[in-house]
Every structure is written in C-alpha cells, then in structure tokens.
C-alpha positions as CSV (number, residue, x, y, z in Angstrom):
1,M,37.1,65.1,111.4
2,K,40.8,66.1,111.6
3,D,42.5,68.2,109.0
4,I,44.9,65.6,107.7
5,S,46.4,65.4,104.3
6,G,48.7,62.9,102.6
7,K,51.3,63.6,100.0
8,L,51.8,62.1,96.6
9,E,54.8,62.8,94.4
10,Y,54.7,62.4,90.6
11,K,57.3,63.6,88.1
12,G,58.8,66.1,90.6
13,T,55.5,67.6,91.6
14,E,54.1,67.0,95.1
15,Y,50.3,66.8,95.4
16,K,48.5,67.3,98.7
17,V,45.9,64.5,99.1
18,V,43.0,65.8,101.3
19,F,40.0,64.0,102.7
20,N,37.5,66.5,104.1
21,L,33.8,67.4,103.9
22,N,34.1,68.6,100.3
23,V,35.5,65.3,99.2
24,I,32.9,63.4,101.2
25,E,30.2,65.3,99.4
26,K,31.6,64.5,95.9
27,I,32.0,60.8,96.8
28,Q,28.4,60.6,98.2
29,E,27.1,62.2,95.0
30,E,28.9,59.6,92.9
31,Y,28.6,56.5,95.0
32,G,25.6,57.2,97.3
33,S,27.6,56.9,100.6
34,I,31.1,56.8,101.9
35,E,30.4,53.3,103.1
36,K,29.5,52.0,99.6
37,W,32.6,53.8,98.1
38,G,34.8,52.3,100.9
39,E,33.5,48.8,100.1
40,V,34.4,49.0,96.4
41,T,37.8,50.5,97.0
42,S,38.9,47.9,99.6
43,S,37.3,44.7,98.4
44,G,39.5,42.2,96.6
45,E,41.7,44.1,94.1
46,G,39.7,47.3,94.6
47,N,37.5,49.0,92.0
48,A,39.9,51.0,89.8
49,K,37.2,53.6,88.9
50,A,36.3,54.2,92.5
51,I,39.9,54.5,93.6
52,K,40.7,56.9,90.7
53,F,37.6,59.0,91.5
54,G,38.5,59.2,95.2
55,F,42.0,60.3,94.4
56,W,40.7,62.8,91.8
57,A,38.5,64.4,94.4
58,M,41.2,64.3,97.1
59,I,44.0,65.7,94.9
60,N,41.9,68.4,93.4
61,E,40.7,69.5,96.9
62,G,44.4,69.7,97.8
63,I,45.1,71.8,94.7
64,E,42.2,74.2,95.6
65,I,43.4,74.5,99.2
66,T,47.0,75.2,98.0
67,N,45.7,77.8,95.5
68,E,43.8,79.6,98.2
69,D,46.7,79.5,100.6
70,T,49.4,80.6,98.2
71,G,47.5,82.7,95.6
72,E,48.7,80.3,92.9
73,N,46.4,79.2,90.0
74,V,47.2,75.5,89.5
75,K,44.6,73.8,87.3
76,P,42.7,70.8,88.7
77,L,43.6,67.4,87.3
78,T,41.4,65.4,85.0
79,L,40.4,61.8,85.8
80,S,42.7,60.6,83.1
81,Q,45.7,62.5,84.5
82,V,45.0,61.0,87.9
83,G,44.8,57.5,86.3
84,R,48.2,58.0,84.8
85,I,49.6,59.1,88.2
86,L,48.1,56.1,89.9
87,T,49.5,53.8,87.2
88,D,52.9,55.2,87.7
89,I,53.0,55.0,91.5
90,G,51.2,51.6,91.5
91,L,47.7,50.9,92.4
92,E,48.6,49.1,95.6
93,N,50.7,52.0,96.9
94,A,48.0,54.4,95.9
95,T,45.3,52.4,97.6
96,E,47.4,52.3,100.8
97,L,47.8,56.1,100.8
98,L,44.1,56.6,100.1
99,H,43.0,54.4,103.0
100,K,45.6,55.9,105.3
101,T,44.5,59.5,104.5
102,V,40.8,58.6,105.0
103,V,41.3,56.7,108.2
104,D,43.6,59.4,109.7
105,S,41.2,62.1,108.8
106,T,38.2,60.4,110.4
107,K,39.8,59.1,113.6
108,S,38.1,60.5,116.6
109,E,40.4,62.6,118.7
110,E,41.2,61.2,122.1
111,K,40.2,63.4,124.9
112,N,42.2,63.8,128.0
113,A,40.2,63.0,131.1
C-alpha cells in the first residue's frame, strides 16, 4: 500500500483524505470487508451512508496525521459534518475523489527489472 492522500477543500479549509490500514480497519468493522464496502459505494448511484462513512474515516485519519505532524489539535469531524461537506462539493465529485484515493493507495508498485 502506498502512502497516498487526496485533498478536499471546503469553506476555505483543506482536508487531507487518507486511505491506509487504519481506515481499512474501520471500514471492515462497519461493512465486513473492503470488497463489500466497495460494492455499495460504486454500484448505481452509490450508497450515501457508505460513501459518507468512508470519507469520515479518511478525513479523520488525515486530521490525526496532520495533528501528529504539526502539533495542532484539530478536532475530528462528525458524520453529519462530513455529510454537509459532501453535499456541498457534490456526491459525484466526492465519489470520484474517494475511488481515486483508494485506487491510488492500493496500486502495486511497479518494480524495475
């Protein structure tokens, strides 16, 4: 897994969106597996609850990492706050960022032969 993060801007605040082992664990606890979560986030219009949960975990992981790196003490977001952010930026744009971050994070690195 690569250390890849996306960025999301909302009302002048930039949020780091991270997909890593901590996020995978939270998603597995909630949905049973990454595969099941992926199915509900990418099928048809996408499951709003699953998309919101994934972003909640990814944004809050980004906040925790930033807090550790900078010594700041930014509070994690609630699911409702994440829902408002996603509504503002648009669910389609949010879903695209979510999938891109997940795919980029899990791509296997090419090895030079």
